[in-house]
Backbone as a chain_set.jsonl record, in Angstrom:
{"seq": "MRSGFHHEIRERVIQVTEELLAEIPLGPGQVLVMGVSTSEVVGSRIGTDGNDEVATAILEGANHVQVRHGYHLAFQCCEHLNRALVVERDTASVLGLTEVSAVPVYHAGGAMASRAFRGFTKGMLVESIQADAGIDIGETMIGMHLKPVAVPVRPTLRQIGEARVAMARTRPRLIGGARTIYVLDKED", "coords": {"N": [[23.648, 33.299, 39.979], [20.405, 35.322, 39.688], [17.883, 35.562, 41.898], [15.046, 33.485, 42.124], [15.557, 32.803, 39.142], [15.644, 30.237, 38.646], [13.051, 29.199, 38.961], [11.894, 30.861, 36.973], [12.853, 30.115, 34.329], [12.179, 27.202, 34.36], [9.33, 27.624, 34.348], [9.083, 28.891, 31.982], [9.774, 26.855, 30.108], [7.954, 25.061, 30.462], [5.577, 26.663, 29.839], [6.646, 27.32, 26.845], [6.456, 24.359, 25.962], [4.044, 23.426, 26.268], [2.595, 25.136, 24.356], [3.856, 24.268, 21.861], [2.664, 21.652, 22.121], [-0.038, 22.04, 21.749], [0.147, 22.618, 18.824], [0.895, 20.192, 18.06], [0.1, 17.69, 19.202], [1.36, 15.432, 21.586], [1.946, 11.899, 22.121], [1.946, 8.512, 23.887], [4.586, 6.796, 22.26], [5.582, 8.902, 20.659], [8.023, 11.254, 19.951], [9.808, 14.14, 21.312], [12.262, 15.983, 20.781], [14.74, 18.004, 22.628], [17.178, 20.512, 22.137], [19.622, 22.473, 24.007], [21.416, 25.44, 25.001], [22.968, 26.097, 27.714], [24.58, 27.655, 28.127], [23.774, 29.81, 26.511], [21.368, 30.51, 27.407], [22.257, 31.968, 30.077], [23.334, 34.235, 28.872], [25.723, 33.865, 27.63], [28.169, 33.194, 25.009], [27.549, 30.142, 22.791], [28.435, 27.11, 24.209], [30.442, 28.015, 26.185], [30.126, 28.53, 29.038], [28.559, 26.859, 30.382], [25.819, 25.59, 32.56], [25.058, 24.1, 35.412], [22.545, 24.591, 37.114], [20.557, 26.05, 35.635], [20.229, 24.032, 33.685], [18.998, 22.129, 35.121], [16.71, 23.398, 35.842], [15.406, 23.521, 33.261], [15.309, 20.594, 32.662], [13.471, 19.857, 34.811], [11.394, 21.658, 33.804], [10.895, 20.398, 31.165], [10.374, 17.676, 31.919], [8.014, 17.948, 33.831], [5.734, 18.386, 32.113], [6.164, 16.074, 29.993], [5.511, 13.933, 31.693], [2.795, 14.239, 31.841], [2.03, 13.94, 29.391], [2.995, 11.748, 28.193], [4.846, 11.258, 26.071], [8.139, 10.635, 24.308], [11.232, 11.871, 25.454], [14.116, 13.411, 24.351], [17.572, 14.495, 24.781], [19.503, 16.725, 22.666], [22.994, 16.438, 22.562], [26.024, 18.327, 22.773], [28.462, 19.176, 19.891], [30.671, 17.885, 20.16], [30.287, 15.061, 21.151], [29.224, 14.512, 18.656], [26.558, 15.266, 18.308], [24.763, 13.42, 19.608], [22.123, 11.562, 21.171], [20.631, 11.943, 24.465], [18.724, 9.635, 26.203], [16.029, 7.953, 27.673], [16.543, 4.601, 28.888], [14.473, 2.921, 28.152], [12.96, 4.288, 26.558], [14.904, 3.943, 24.365], [14.544, 1.31, 23.872], [11.825, 0.721, 23.331], [11.674, 2.304, 20.988], [13.396, 0.953, 19.283], [16.244, 1.952, 19.092], [19.782, 2.332, 18.568], [22.502, 1.944, 21.008], [25.091, 4.113, 21.926], [28.711, 4.702, 22.752], [29.208, 6.467, 25.462], [29.807, 9.238, 27.943], [27.821, 12.272, 28.591], [29.649, 15.07, 29.429], [30.551, 18.384, 30.934], [32.096, 19.521, 29.133], [32.187, 18.02, 27.089], [29.394, 17.312, 25.367], [27.699, 18.779, 26.921], [26.188, 21.032, 29.391], [23.499, 20.69, 29.388], [23.033, 17.834, 28.069], [24.537, 16.578, 30.076], [23.149, 16.766, 32.503], [20.775, 15.725, 31.976], [21.271, 13.221, 31.289], [22.18, 12.223, 33.93], [20.009, 12.953, 35.285], [17.784, 11.222, 34.562], [15.921, 8.145, 34.77], [17.109, 5.68, 33.922], [19.393, 6.789, 31.83], [20.802, 7.085, 28.715], [23.045, 7.255, 25.591], [22.211, 7.415, 22.144], [22.811, 7.655, 18.828], [21.24, 8.811, 16.81], [18.023, 10.015, 16.08], [14.393, 10.2, 15.248], [12.65, 12.589, 15.38], [9.351, 13.766, 16.384], [8.737, 16.23, 16.905], [10.193, 19.268, 18.287], [12.316, 21.405, 20.419], [14.399, 24.118, 20.473], [16.406, 25.521, 22.417], [18.496, 28.466, 22.432], [19.646, 28.066, 19.888], [21.007, 25.699, 18.712], [20.725, 23.756, 16.935], [18.828, 21.573, 15.908], [17.595, 20.403, 13.674], [18.601, 18.068, 12.21], [17.383, 15.905, 13.894], [14.761, 15.678, 13.536], [11.908, 14.496, 12.22], [11.532, 14.172, 8.413], [9.922, 16.466, 7.2], [9.809, 19.206, 8.531], [8.135, 21.904, 10.29], [7.808, 25.382, 11.085], [7.046, 26.335, 14.37], [5.585, 29.091, 16.155], [6.513, 30.119, 19.196], [4.933, 32.002, 21.666], [6.543, 33.152, 23.613], [9.44, 34.356, 23.002], [12.098, 33.863, 23.721], [14.306, 32.185, 26.191], [15.444, 33.118, 29.244], [18.375, 34.538, 28.005], [18.446, 33.4, 25.751], [17.661, 32.527, 22.289], [14.496, 31.143, 21.578], [13.418, 28.424, 19.231], [10.917, 26.456, 17.293], [9.569, 23.485, 16.285], [7.354, 21.264, 14.869], [6.665, 18.069, 13.155], [5.557, 16.792, 10.284], [3.928, 14.331, 7.9], [5.159, 13.677, 4.485], [4.019, 15.13, 1.88], [2.68, 13.496, -1.118], [2.508, 13.151, -4.622], [0.649, 14.468, -7.135], [-1.078, 17.044, -9.175], [-3.693, 15.872, -8.79], [-3.637, 14.454, -6.639], [-5.375, 13.711, -3.611], [-5.466, 14.632, -0.215], [-7.155, 14.379, 2.251], [-9.347, 12.153, 3.278], [-12.713, 12.626, 2.194], [-15.763, 12.472, 4.167], [-17.881, 11.541, 2.955], [-17.248, 9.616, 1.077]], "CA": [[22.404, 33.391, 39.624], [19.402, 35.961, 40.597], [16.809, 34.874, 42.851], [13.643, 33.147, 41.056], [15.792, 32.48, 37.775], [15.361, 28.947, 38.207], [11.672, 29.192, 38.743], [11.373, 31.527, 35.828], [13.541, 29.182, 33.522], [11.419, 26.333, 34.545], [8.043, 28.132, 33.941], [9.072, 29.528, 30.672], [10.159, 25.732, 29.398], [6.65, 24.428, 30.398], [4.874, 27.4, 28.786], [6.798, 26.696, 25.216], [6.459, 22.915, 25.551], [2.816, 23.356, 26.224], [2.34, 25.818, 23.141], [4.174, 23.491, 20.734], [1.767, 20.526, 22.463], [-1.412, 22.817, 21.011], [-0.078, 22.562, 17.588], [1.203, 18.946, 17.581], [-0.3, 16.764, 20.494], [2.099, 14.317, 21.257], [1.442, 11.0, 23.123], [2.948, 7.398, 23.878], [5.341, 6.508, 21.015], [6.332, 9.622, 19.638], [9.071, 11.809, 20.532], [10.19, 15.34, 21.528], [13.834, 16.314, 20.859], [15.039, 19.262, 23.036], [18.634, 20.927, 22.173], [19.585, 23.575, 24.828], [22.629, 26.082, 25.221], [22.829, 26.703, 28.978], [25.413, 29.264, 28.031], [22.973, 31.202, 25.739], [20.478, 31.213, 28.799], [22.565, 33.132, 30.907], [23.82, 35.113, 28.179], [27.103, 33.701, 27.155], [28.401, 32.604, 23.823], [27.054, 28.773, 23.2], [29.821, 26.165, 24.74], [31.462, 28.839, 26.905], [29.12, 28.939, 30.125], [27.609, 25.832, 31.134], [24.945, 25.902, 33.779], [23.872, 22.876, 35.899], [21.207, 25.195, 37.687], [19.779, 26.24, 34.163], [20.122, 22.623, 33.0], [18.19, 21.311, 36.054], [15.487, 23.884, 35.788], [14.976, 23.213, 32.031], [14.985, 19.279, 32.762], [12.318, 19.794, 35.627], [9.86, 22.008, 33.007], [10.665, 19.27, 30.248], [9.743, 16.111, 32.636], [6.711, 18.38, 34.39], [4.776, 18.162, 30.802], [6.134, 15.177, 29.504], [4.948, 13.058, 32.592], [1.416, 14.335, 32.065], [1.54, 13.507, 28.099], [3.238, 10.572, 28.006], [5.895, 11.021, 25.171], [9.597, 10.416, 25.073], [11.803, 13.006, 25.717], [15.405, 13.503, 23.963], [18.107, 15.987, 24.886], [20.847, 16.649, 22.102], [24.595, 16.635, 23.257], [26.816, 19.174, 21.805], [29.068, 18.743, 18.766], [31.977, 16.974, 20.581], [29.481, 14.137, 20.847], [28.457, 14.52, 17.362], [24.806, 15.764, 18.341], [24.144, 12.324, 20.048], [20.925, 12.102, 22.026], [20.32, 11.294, 25.681], [17.401, 9.347, 26.047], [15.825, 6.807, 28.542], [16.875, 3.406, 28.228], [13.205, 2.474, 27.847], [12.851, 4.826, 25.026], [15.688, 3.311, 23.306], [14.377, -0.045, 23.821], [10.772, 0.953, 22.469], [11.765, 2.906, 19.708], [14.569, 0.404, 18.778], [17.519, 2.955, 19.011], [21.006, 1.611, 19.065], [23.096, 2.839, 22.139], [26.661, 4.449, 21.657], [29.266, 4.449, 24.36], [29.893, 7.976, 25.868], [29.046, 9.453, 28.896], [28.134, 13.478, 28.388], [29.943, 15.839, 30.383], [30.153, 19.647, 30.523], [33.083, 19.634, 27.813], [31.885, 16.886, 25.962], [28.11, 16.665, 25.694], [27.315, 20.084, 27.5], [25.763, 20.886, 30.62], [22.124, 19.925, 29.548], [22.968, 16.326, 28.065], [25.333, 15.859, 31.017], [22.253, 16.764, 33.44], [19.669, 14.767, 31.44], [21.811, 11.938, 31.358], [22.504, 12.06, 35.33], [18.611, 12.798, 35.83], [16.887, 10.263, 33.747], [16.155, 7.038, 35.386], [18.163, 5.174, 32.903], [19.942, 7.338, 30.888], [21.717, 6.558, 27.586], [23.09, 7.799, 24.647], [21.918, 7.105, 20.937], [23.518, 8.486, 17.727], [20.281, 9.436, 16.007], [16.364, 9.651, 16.141], [13.614, 10.852, 14.166], [11.535, 12.878, 16.585], [7.859, 14.352, 16.107], [8.634, 17.798, 17.208], [11.335, 19.866, 18.984], [12.582, 22.716, 20.986], [15.728, 24.454, 20.525], [16.888, 26.985, 23.333], [19.989, 28.832, 22.302], [20.148, 27.939, 18.547], [21.562, 24.423, 19.04], [20.482, 23.38, 15.677], [18.223, 20.0, 16.167], [16.778, 19.766, 12.666], [18.864, 16.807, 12.086], [16.891, 15.113, 14.694], [13.602, 15.858, 13.544], [11.562, 13.928, 10.72], [11.837, 14.821, 7.485], [9.245, 17.915, 7.064], [9.719, 20.214, 9.816], [7.101, 23.076, 10.102], [8.15, 26.081, 12.317], [5.936, 26.772, 15.417], [6.161, 30.157, 16.703], [6.045, 30.653, 20.502], [4.751, 33.616, 22.148], [8.011, 33.297, 24.582], [10.739, 33.778, 22.217], [13.518, 33.657, 24.721], [14.219, 31.737, 27.772], [16.664, 33.841, 29.707], [19.024, 35.038, 27.107], [18.676, 32.304, 24.594], [16.619, 32.369, 21.448], [13.829, 29.841, 21.453], [12.593, 27.95, 17.811], [10.093, 25.095, 17.695], [9.195, 22.782, 14.944], [6.611, 20.121, 14.503], [6.838, 17.452, 11.485], [4.407, 16.279, 9.164], [4.177, 13.386, 6.749], [5.347, 14.124, 3.309], [2.819, 15.242, 0.677], [3.334, 13.171, -2.432], [1.52, 12.962, -5.705], [0.542, 15.647, -8.206], [-2.527, 17.967, -8.997], [-5.109, 15.085, -8.855], [-3.628, 13.686, -5.3], [-6.182, 13.841, -2.262], [-4.918, 14.368, 1.166], [-7.807, 14.263, 3.383], [-10.499, 11.271, 2.626], [-14.184, 13.133, 2.898], [-16.554, 11.627, 4.833], [-18.769, 10.945, 2.117], [-16.283, 8.63, 0.207]], "C": [[21.294, 34.315, 40.085], [18.589, 34.979, 40.845], [15.411, 34.652, 41.77], [14.133, 32.844, 39.594], [15.552, 31.079, 37.687], [13.713, 28.699, 38.086], [11.214, 29.658, 37.491], [11.857, 30.5, 34.411], [12.177, 27.755, 33.471], [9.932, 26.359, 34.121], [7.835, 28.348, 32.275], [9.252, 28.091, 29.891], [8.766, 25.125, 29.434], [5.8, 25.137, 29.529], [5.234, 27.148, 26.98], [6.406, 25.284, 25.092], [4.742, 22.994, 25.351], [2.237, 23.936, 24.908], [2.921, 25.129, 21.841], [2.889, 22.424, 21.129], [0.399, 20.988, 21.727], [-1.129, 22.651, 19.574], [0.334, 20.982, 17.076], [0.914, 18.062, 19.004], [0.482, 15.659, 20.226], [1.664, 13.267, 22.408], [2.516, 9.969, 23.238], [3.629, 7.133, 22.454], [5.902, 7.56, 20.264], [7.536, 10.608, 20.735], [9.413, 13.573, 20.59], [11.765, 15.516, 21.844], [14.168, 17.67, 21.299], [16.761, 19.515, 22.681], [18.648, 22.467, 22.912], [21.153, 24.147, 24.936], [22.168, 26.376, 26.625], [23.506, 27.795, 29.156], [24.611, 30.276, 27.679], [21.786, 31.602, 26.648], [20.628, 32.099, 29.538], [23.477, 34.212, 30.302], [25.261, 35.048, 27.714], [26.984, 33.099, 25.842], [28.049, 30.856, 23.994], [28.528, 28.275, 23.56], [30.57, 27.011, 25.74], [31.161, 28.933, 28.527], [28.345, 27.998, 30.645], [27.433, 25.938, 32.371], [24.272, 24.785, 34.324], [22.662, 23.464, 36.709], [20.041, 25.318, 36.626], [19.446, 24.896, 33.542], [19.101, 21.992, 33.684], [16.575, 22.041, 35.782], [14.758, 23.554, 34.167], [14.632, 21.672, 31.977], [13.277, 19.095, 33.74], [11.083, 20.472, 34.637], [9.725, 20.897, 32.301], [9.61, 18.353, 30.706], [8.5, 16.535, 33.289], [5.689, 18.088, 32.905], [4.935, 16.76, 30.293], [5.368, 13.95, 30.331], [3.167, 13.195, 32.066], [1.196, 13.838, 30.445], [1.957, 12.0, 27.387], [4.284, 10.088, 26.619], [7.435, 10.709, 25.52], [10.466, 11.587, 24.929], [13.347, 12.595, 25.239], [16.13, 14.463, 23.865], [19.364, 15.665, 23.921], [22.022, 17.333, 22.818], [25.109, 17.676, 22.117], [27.744, 18.598, 20.761], [30.398, 18.093, 19.35], [31.652, 15.812, 20.823], [28.835, 13.539, 19.693], [26.968, 14.522, 17.569], [24.303, 14.299, 19.033], [23.129, 12.717, 21.033], [21.058, 11.253, 23.442], [18.932, 11.006, 25.647], [17.087, 8.408, 27.507], [15.979, 5.487, 27.89], [15.448, 2.723, 27.749], [12.749, 2.974, 26.431], [13.481, 4.162, 24.072], [15.247, 1.882, 22.664], [12.671, -0.037, 22.954], [10.76, 1.56, 21.101], [13.049, 2.186, 18.561], [15.97, 1.399, 18.371], [18.613, 2.298, 19.557], [21.988, 2.68, 19.874], [24.635, 2.992, 21.673], [27.244, 4.874, 22.795], [29.815, 5.628, 24.508], [29.302, 8.249, 27.075], [29.246, 11.219, 28.806], [28.604, 14.311, 29.678], [29.815, 17.309, 29.863], [31.138, 20.093, 29.255], [32.967, 18.828, 26.746], [30.563, 16.39, 26.24], [27.223, 17.644, 25.978], [26.386, 19.724, 28.757], [24.171, 20.418, 30.758], [22.107, 18.503, 29.209], [23.529, 16.018, 29.353], [24.21, 15.937, 32.16], [20.837, 15.747, 33.11], [20.023, 13.343, 31.682], [22.033, 11.466, 33.06], [20.87, 12.122, 35.912], [17.992, 11.973, 35.433], [17.241, 9.32, 34.673], [16.891, 6.045, 35.013], [19.026, 5.71, 31.813], [20.831, 6.681, 30.139], [21.891, 7.239, 26.381], [22.945, 7.061, 23.366], [22.538, 8.01, 20.013], [22.341, 9.407, 17.059], [18.719, 9.209, 16.538], [15.71, 10.564, 15.012], [12.508, 11.555, 14.862], [10.421, 13.785, 15.665], [8.135, 15.841, 16.015], [9.823, 18.107, 17.998], [11.609, 21.088, 19.194], [13.825, 23.32, 21.094], [15.875, 25.699, 21.288], [18.385, 27.251, 22.972], [20.447, 28.477, 20.715], [21.34, 26.77, 18.436], [21.817, 23.645, 17.509], [20.087, 21.642, 15.76], [17.786, 19.763, 15.022], [17.369, 18.372, 12.27], [18.18, 15.44, 12.779], [15.461, 14.909, 14.564], [13.209, 14.862, 12.364], [11.365, 14.623, 9.836], [11.22, 16.43, 6.844], [8.762, 18.362, 8.454], [8.881, 21.329, 9.445], [7.39, 23.751, 11.351], [6.846, 26.317, 13.181], [6.469, 27.67, 16.099], [5.773, 30.332, 18.0], [5.734, 31.81, 20.847], [5.9, 33.849, 23.17], [9.101, 33.092, 23.535], [12.113, 33.751, 22.791], [13.19, 33.151, 25.907], [15.509, 32.126, 28.094], [17.272, 34.85, 28.661], [19.089, 34.538, 25.749], [17.3, 32.594, 23.686], [15.706, 31.203, 21.594], [13.189, 29.533, 19.758], [12.113, 26.639, 18.571], [9.782, 24.618, 16.381], [8.229, 21.671, 15.344], [7.016, 19.333, 13.392], [5.411, 16.914, 10.996], [4.715, 15.113, 8.398], [4.391, 14.384, 5.339], [4.339, 14.223, 2.71], [3.573, 14.611, -0.615], [2.436, 13.167, -3.195], [1.641, 14.228, -6.421], [-0.721, 16.349, -8.025], [-3.499, 16.882, -8.761], [-4.759, 14.22, -7.382], [-4.839, 14.476, -4.14], [-5.489, 13.577, -1.261], [-5.609, 14.309, 2.173], [-9.06, 13.352, 2.522], [-11.73, 12.297, 3.118], [-14.959, 12.123, 3.47], [-17.472, 11.058, 3.914], [-18.186, 9.897, 1.069], [-16.253, 7.139, 0.742]], "O": [[21.13, 34.057, 41.277], [18.489, 33.878, 40.304], [14.947, 35.421, 40.928], [13.247, 32.626, 38.768], [15.228, 30.666, 36.574], [13.233, 28.048, 37.158], [10.305, 29.083, 36.892], [11.014, 30.258, 33.548], [11.434, 27.561, 32.509], [9.358, 25.38, 33.643], [6.865, 28.095, 31.561], [8.753, 28.195, 28.77], [8.381, 24.647, 28.367], [5.267, 24.567, 28.577], [4.411, 26.888, 26.102], [5.972, 24.982, 23.98], [4.247, 22.615, 24.29], [1.394, 23.245, 24.336], [2.423, 25.462, 20.765], [2.017, 22.423, 20.26], [-0.198, 20.112, 21.1], [-2.152, 22.519, 18.901], [0.138, 20.605, 15.921], [1.856, 17.929, 19.786], [0.498, 15.004, 19.184], [1.13, 13.647, 23.45], [3.679, 10.179, 22.894], [2.903, 7.367, 21.488], [6.636, 7.312, 19.308], [7.714, 10.542, 21.951], [9.097, 14.157, 19.553], [12.336, 15.245, 22.901], [13.951, 18.577, 20.495], [17.542, 18.623, 23.012], [17.94, 23.411, 22.56], [22.066, 23.323, 24.953], [21.053, 26.874, 26.777], [23.299, 28.697, 29.968], [24.579, 31.38, 28.223], [21.297, 32.731, 26.679], [19.786, 32.94, 29.851], [24.214, 34.939, 30.967], [25.905, 36.062, 27.446], [25.941, 32.554, 25.481], [28.223, 30.293, 25.075], [29.563, 28.88, 23.277], [31.566, 26.41, 26.144], [32.035, 29.437, 29.232], [27.419, 28.325, 31.388], [28.271, 26.23, 33.223], [23.16, 24.429, 33.935], [21.751, 22.668, 36.942], [18.912, 24.836, 36.715], [18.395, 24.743, 32.92], [18.291, 21.318, 33.048], [15.539, 21.408, 35.579], [13.544, 23.369, 34.091], [13.672, 21.383, 31.263], [12.291, 18.433, 33.417], [9.964, 19.959, 34.638], [8.714, 20.22, 32.488], [8.475, 18.179, 30.263], [7.705, 15.606, 33.433], [4.766, 17.305, 33.124], [3.88, 16.149, 30.121], [4.708, 13.109, 29.721], [2.456, 12.194, 31.975], [0.104, 13.311, 30.236], [1.456, 11.378, 26.45], [4.461, 8.931, 26.236], [7.89, 10.565, 26.655], [10.153, 12.31, 23.984], [13.818, 11.547, 25.681], [15.814, 15.386, 23.114], [20.124, 14.718, 24.123], [22.045, 18.394, 23.441], [24.722, 17.796, 20.955], [27.793, 17.369, 20.78], [31.202, 17.836, 18.454], [32.637, 15.074, 20.8], [28.159, 12.513, 19.624], [26.252, 13.737, 16.947], [23.093, 14.167, 18.851], [23.107, 13.793, 21.632], [21.509, 10.109, 23.498], [18.064, 11.772, 25.227], [17.993, 8.25, 28.326], [15.679, 5.219, 26.727], [15.541, 1.905, 26.834], [12.32, 2.319, 25.481], [12.911, 3.777, 23.051], [15.438, 1.428, 21.536], [12.471, -0.813, 22.019], [9.915, 1.309, 20.241], [13.472, 2.637, 17.497], [16.515, 1.36, 17.268], [18.618, 1.775, 20.671], [22.214, 3.848, 19.557], [25.26, 2.082, 21.129], [26.611, 5.346, 23.74], [30.798, 5.958, 23.844], [28.305, 7.598, 27.385], [30.38, 11.69, 28.896], [28.035, 14.231, 30.766], [29.249, 17.615, 28.814], [30.808, 21.01, 28.502], [33.552, 18.931, 25.668], [30.327, 15.447, 26.994], [26.091, 17.613, 25.496], [25.959, 18.618, 29.087], [23.649, 19.946, 31.768], [21.33, 17.794, 29.848], [22.972, 15.056, 29.882], [24.35, 14.988, 32.932], [20.105, 15.202, 33.936], [19.285, 12.478, 32.152], [22.028, 10.259, 33.305], [20.532, 11.422, 36.867], [17.162, 11.782, 36.322], [18.294, 9.312, 35.312], [17.415, 5.423, 35.936], [19.333, 4.955, 30.89], [21.586, 5.83, 30.608], [20.915, 7.884, 25.997], [23.545, 5.986, 23.352], [22.801, 9.147, 20.403], [22.531, 10.6, 16.821], [18.378, 8.309, 17.305], [16.226, 11.336, 14.203], [11.408, 11.003, 14.88], [10.615, 14.323, 14.574], [7.744, 16.533, 15.075], [10.487, 17.148, 18.392], [11.279, 21.947, 18.377], [14.438, 22.899, 22.075], [15.51, 26.79, 20.85], [19.299, 26.451, 23.166], [21.627, 28.646, 20.408], [22.485, 27.057, 18.084], [22.852, 23.113, 17.108], [20.892, 20.714, 15.686], [17.378, 18.601, 15.025], [16.539, 17.506, 11.994], [18.34, 14.281, 12.397], [14.881, 14.113, 15.303], [14.088, 14.446, 11.61], [11.006, 15.774, 10.084], [11.87, 17.274, 6.228], [7.812, 18.061, 9.177], [8.911, 21.711, 8.275], [7.334, 23.198, 12.449], [5.74, 26.466, 12.663], [7.547, 27.502, 16.669], [4.616, 30.731, 18.124], [6.301, 32.752, 20.292], [6.055, 35.029, 23.486], [9.585, 32.004, 23.224], [13.127, 33.599, 22.108], [12.203, 33.423, 26.591], [16.524, 31.721, 27.528], [16.7, 35.924, 28.474], [19.644, 35.091, 24.8], [16.184, 32.823, 24.152], [16.303, 30.139, 21.755], [12.553, 30.413, 19.178], [12.444, 26.039, 19.594], [9.75, 25.391, 15.423], [8.531, 21.159, 16.422], [7.76, 19.894, 12.588], [4.376, 16.756, 11.645], [5.917, 14.9, 8.24], [3.924, 15.511, 5.176], [3.517, 13.333, 2.93], [4.652, 14.982, -1.076], [1.319, 13.179, -2.677], [2.625, 14.96, -6.315], [-1.371, 16.315, -6.98], [-4.502, 17.467, -8.352], [-5.572, 13.371, -7.019], [-4.987, 15.692, -4.014], [-4.877, 12.513, -1.169], [-4.985, 14.18, 3.226], [-9.582, 13.701, 1.463], [-11.74, 12.732, 4.269], [-14.753, 10.937, 3.21], [-17.856, 9.923, 4.197], [-18.962, 9.439, 0.231], [-15.564, 6.293, 0.173]]}, "num_chains": 1, "name": "protein.A"}
């Protein structure tokens, strides 16, 4: 890996995460899900070239922002673990998530999930989550782990390394018909 790549990846993750938080400020009790293909970041096809150094840089960047804002982080595993999620045990407890039995490794879970599992204080796997926002690095398809109404957020950085970046925030469903009011006027 070229000199400075680790730092560049970390800083880009911080930048896109801060851009997402400008659209949907997250705090305690809320969840940001990340799906990452480290293979795509280094320019290879997803699932073919997992990279622990890239995963470490991404985890460092994600943790840097998360610590300042206090939301929960979840990292999606690859399809070999049915896209289960790595979370902190405290996150699972607070959110009432059910643990599943597996340990993510490079070829069953992916480099990013494996790094998060080992890098979290008390990492564990859960089967699903309903996150408030998400960052997808390398087109890993995180939509199944977002709340039902996802709204795209366009980052100014469209790539991290060679991987495309997509982001989304969620919002409550709008229900009702033509007479429905969605925001209460201050005069009412």
